[in-house]
C-alpha positions as a Markdown table, in Angstrom:
| # | Residue | x | y | z |
|---|---|---|---|---|
| 1 | Met | -14.2 | 1.4 | -4.1 |
| 2 | Glu | -16.2 | -0.8 | -1.7 |
| 3 | Asp | -15.1 | -2.5 | 1.4 |
| 4 | Arg | -14.5 | -6.2 | 0.7 |
| 5 | Lys | -14.7 | -9.1 | 3.2 |
| 6 | Leu | -11.7 | -11.4 | 3.1 |
| 7 | Lys | -12.2 | -14.4 | 0.8 |
| 8 | Lys | -15.0 | -12.7 | -1.2 |
| 9 | Lys | -14.7 | -12.0 | -4.9 |
| 10 | Pro | -15.5 | -8.5 | -6.2 |
| 11 | Gln | -19.1 | -8.1 | -7.5 |
| 12 | Leu | -17.9 | -6.8 | -10.9 |
| 13 | Pro | -15.7 | -9.0 | -13.1 |
| 14 | Lys | -12.0 | -8.1 | -12.7 |
| 15 | Gln | -11.9 | -7.2 | -16.5 |
| 16 | Ile | -14.3 | -4.3 | -15.9 |
| 17 | Leu | -12.5 | -3.1 | -12.8 |
| 18 | Tyr | -9.1 | -3.2 | -14.7 |
| 19 | Lys | -10.5 | -1.4 | -17.7 |
| 20 | Asn | -12.0 | 1.3 | -15.4 |
| 21 | Leu | -8.6 | 1.7 | -13.6 |
| 22 | Ile | -6.7 | 1.9 | -16.9 |
| 23 | Leu | -9.2 | 4.5 | -18.1 |
| 24 | Val | -8.8 | 6.6 | -14.9 |
| 25 | Ala | -5.0 | 6.3 | -15.2 |
| 26 | Val | -4.9 | 7.3 | -18.8 |
| 27 | Cys | -7.2 | 10.3 | -18.2 |
| 28 | Gly | -4.9 | 11.4 | -15.3 |
| 29 | Val | -1.8 | 11.2 | -17.5 |
| 30 | Ile | -3.6 | 13.2 | -20.3 |
| 31 | Leu | -4.7 | 15.9 | -17.8 |
| 32 | Thr | -1.2 | 16.1 | -16.3 |
| 33 | Leu | 0.5 | 16.3 | -19.7 |
| 34 | Gly | -2.0 | 18.9 | -20.8 |
| 35 | Cys | -1.0 | 21.4 | -18.0 |
| 36 | Asp | 2.8 | 21.8 | -18.3 |
| 37 | Glu | 2.9 | 25.4 | -17.2 |
| 38 | Glu | 0.8 | 24.8 | -14.2 |
| 39 | Asn | 2.0 | 21.4 | -13.2 |
| 40 | Pro | 0.5 | 20.8 | -9.8 |
| 41 | Leu | 2.6 | 20.3 | -6.6 |
| 42 | Ile | 1.8 | 18.1 | -3.6 |
| 43 | Glu | 1.4 | 20.7 | -0.9 |
| 44 | Ser | 3.1 | 18.7 | 1.9 |
| 45 | Asp | 6.0 | 19.3 | 4.2 |
| 46 | Thr | 7.5 | 16.0 | 3.0 |
| 47 | Leu | 7.2 | 16.4 | -0.8 |
| 48 | Gln | 7.3 | 19.3 | -3.3 |
| 49 | Thr | 7.4 | 17.9 | -6.8 |
| 50 | Pro | 5.2 | 17.4 | -9.9 |
| 51 | Tyr | 2.9 | 14.4 | -9.5 |
| 52 | Thr | 0.0 | 12.4 | -10.9 |
| 53 | Val | -2.7 | 11.7 | -8.3 |
| 54 | Leu | -3.7 | 8.0 | -8.1 |
| 55 | Val | -6.0 | 8.1 | -5.1 |
| 56 | Asp | -7.4 | 11.1 | -3.1 |
| 57 | Glu | -10.3 | 9.7 | -1.1 |
| 58 | Lys | -11.8 | 9.7 | 2.3 |
| 59 | Ile | -13.1 | 6.2 | 2.9 |
| 60 | Glu | -14.9 | 4.2 | 5.6 |
| 61 | Val | -13.5 | 0.7 | 6.2 |
| 62 | Ser | -15.9 | -1.7 | 7.9 |
| 63 | Pro | -14.8 | -4.1 | 10.6 |
| 64 | Glu | -13.0 | -7.2 | 9.3 |
| 65 | Thr | -12.7 | -5.8 | 5.8 |
| 66 | Tyr | -10.2 | -3.9 | 3.7 |
| 67 | Gln | -10.1 | -1.6 | 0.7 |
| 68 | Ala | -7.6 | -2.2 | -2.0 |
| 69 | Trp | -6.5 | -0.4 | -5.2 |
| 70 | Glu | -4.7 | -2.1 | -8.0 |
| 71 | Phe | -2.0 | -0.3 | -10.1 |
| 72 | Ser | 0.5 | -1.2 | -12.8 |
| 73 | Phe | 3.8 | 0.3 | -12.1 |
| 74 | Phe | 7.1 | 0.4 | -13.9 |
| 75 | Asp | 10.6 | -0.3 | -12.4 |
| 76 | Gly | 11.8 | 3.0 | -10.9 |
| 77 | Asp | 8.4 | 4.6 | -10.5 |
| 78 | Ser | 8.2 | 6.7 | -7.3 |
| 79 | Leu | 5.1 | 6.2 | -5.2 |
| 80 | His | 4.2 | 8.8 | -2.5 |
| 81 | Gly | 1.5 | 8.2 | 0.1 |
| 82 | Glu | -0.1 | 10.1 | 2.9 |
| 83 | Ile | -2.6 | 8.2 | 5.0 |
| 84 | Ala | -4.5 | 9.4 | 8.1 |
| 85 | Ser | -6.9 | 7.3 | 10.1 |
| 86 | Glu | -8.8 | 7.3 | 13.4 |
| 87 | Pro | -8.3 | 4.8 | 14.9 |
| 88 | Glu | -5.5 | 2.6 | 13.7 |
| 89 | Val | -5.4 | 0.7 | 10.4 |
| 90 | Asn | -3.0 | -1.6 | 8.5 |
| 91 | Ile | -1.4 | 0.0 | 5.4 |
| 92 | Leu | 0.1 | -2.5 | 2.9 |
| 93 | Leu | 1.8 | -2.3 | -0.4 |
| 94 | Leu | 1.7 | -5.8 | -2.0 |
| 95 | Ser | 2.7 | -7.4 | -5.2 |
| 96 | His | -0.1 | -9.1 | -7.1 |
| 97 | Arg | 0.9 | -12.5 | -5.9 |
| 98 | Glu | 1.2 | -11.5 | -2.3 |
| 99 | Phe | -2.2 | -9.7 | -2.5 |
| 100 | Glu | -3.8 | -13.0 | -3.5 |
| 101 | Ala | -2.2 | -14.7 | -0.5 |
| 102 | Tyr | -3.5 | -11.8 | 1.7 |
| 103 | Glu | -7.0 | -12.3 | 0.3 |
| 104 | Asn | -6.9 | -16.0 | 1.1 |
| 105 | Arg | -5.5 | -15.5 | 4.6 |
| 106 | Glu | -2.2 | -17.2 | 3.7 |
| 107 | Pro | 1.2 | -15.9 | 4.8 |
| 108 | Phe | 2.3 | -12.9 | 2.7 |
| 109 | Arg | 5.1 | -10.4 | 2.3 |
| 110 | Val | 4.8 | -6.6 | 2.1 |
| 111 | Tyr | 7.1 | -3.9 | 0.8 |
| 112 | Ala | 8.1 | -2.7 | 4.3 |
| 113 | Ala | 9.1 | 0.9 | 3.3 |
| 114 | Ala | 5.6 | 1.5 | 2.0 |
| 115 | Ser | 3.7 | -0.5 | 4.7 |
| 116 | Gln | 2.8 | 0.0 | 8.3 |
| 117 | Met | 0.8 | -2.0 | 10.8 |
| 118 | Arg | -1.6 | -0.5 | 13.3 |
| 119 | Thr | -0.9 | 3.1 | 12.4 |
| 120 | Arg | -3.0 | 6.4 | 12.5 |
| 121 | Thr | -0.7 | 8.4 | 10.2 |
| 122 | Phe | 1.8 | 7.2 | 7.7 |
| 123 | Thr | 3.7 | 9.1 | 5.0 |
| 124 | Phe | 6.1 | 7.4 | 2.7 |
| 125 | Ser | 8.0 | 7.7 | -0.6 |
| 126 | Tyr | 8.9 | 4.4 | -2.2 |
| 127 | Thr | 10.7 | 3.5 | -5.5 |
| 128 | Ile | 9.0 | 0.6 | -7.2 |
| 129 | Pro | 11.6 | -2.3 | -7.5 |
| 130 | Glu | 10.2 | -4.0 | -10.6 |
| 131 | Ser | 7.5 | -3.5 | -13.2 |
| 132 | Gly | 4.2 | -5.3 | -12.5 |
| 133 | Lys | 0.8 | -5.2 | -10.8 |
| 134 | Tyr | 0.7 | -3.9 | -7.2 |
| 135 | His | -2.0 | -3.5 | -4.6 |
| 136 | Phe | -2.3 | -0.8 | -2.0 |
| 137 | Val | -4.4 | -2.0 | 0.9 |
| 138 | Val | -6.0 | -0.2 | 3.8 |
| 139 | Gly | -7.1 | -3.0 | 6.2 |
| 140 | Asn | -9.4 | -3.0 | 9.2 |
| 141 | Val | -8.7 | -6.6 | 9.8 |
| 142 | Gly | -8.7 | -7.4 | 13.5 |
| 143 | Ser | -11.4 | -4.9 | 14.4 |
| 144 | Val | -14.6 | -6.7 | 15.0 |
| 145 | Phe | -16.9 | -3.7 | 16.0 |
| 146 | Thr | -15.4 | -0.4 | 14.8 |
| 147 | Ser | -15.5 | 1.1 | 11.3 |
| 148 | Lys | -12.5 | 3.3 | 10.5 |
| 149 | Ala | -12.5 | 6.6 | 8.7 |
| 150 | Val | -9.4 | 6.9 | 6.5 |
| 151 | Ser | -8.0 | 9.6 | 4.3 |
| 152 | Val | -5.8 | 8.2 | 1.5 |
| 153 | His | -3.7 | 10.2 | -0.8 |
| 154 | Leu | -1.4 | 8.3 | -3.3 |
| 155 | Ala | 0.6 | 10.0 | -6.0 |
| 156 | Leu | 3.1 | 8.9 | -8.7 |
| 157 | Thr | 5.9 | 11.5 | -8.5 |
| 158 | Gln | 8.5 | 12.4 | -11.0 |
């Protein structure tokens, strides 16, 4: 995904982005279901469980921008994340409504157990409280001159 400036709309219509995200999610579920005997494990000190990878990327976040991913989760889904950055970034898990407030530079609320401000490393496991659209955001807001390299790994665990 591309970095986006605050208050700018994506270049592609949201319908295309949502269809692509749904296609990727469906393909991931099909691949995961197709490999029952060799169900992959997250190789981490914090988690050893079957999972579906949602994001596994190394990104560059430009100054005063953020990168966001949108997901549809169900009540009770378990989201696991491992993020590493140099230097610090803001990590946010937002509901769809709160993400819109964030984009418009209005007050917003985060899911605190899956969010961290000004961090270099952050690992979390979080149970989704209710079904709906969520946005995972890596923000370089507040840095005027420095781009930030960030490794993002998000997985839906069983």
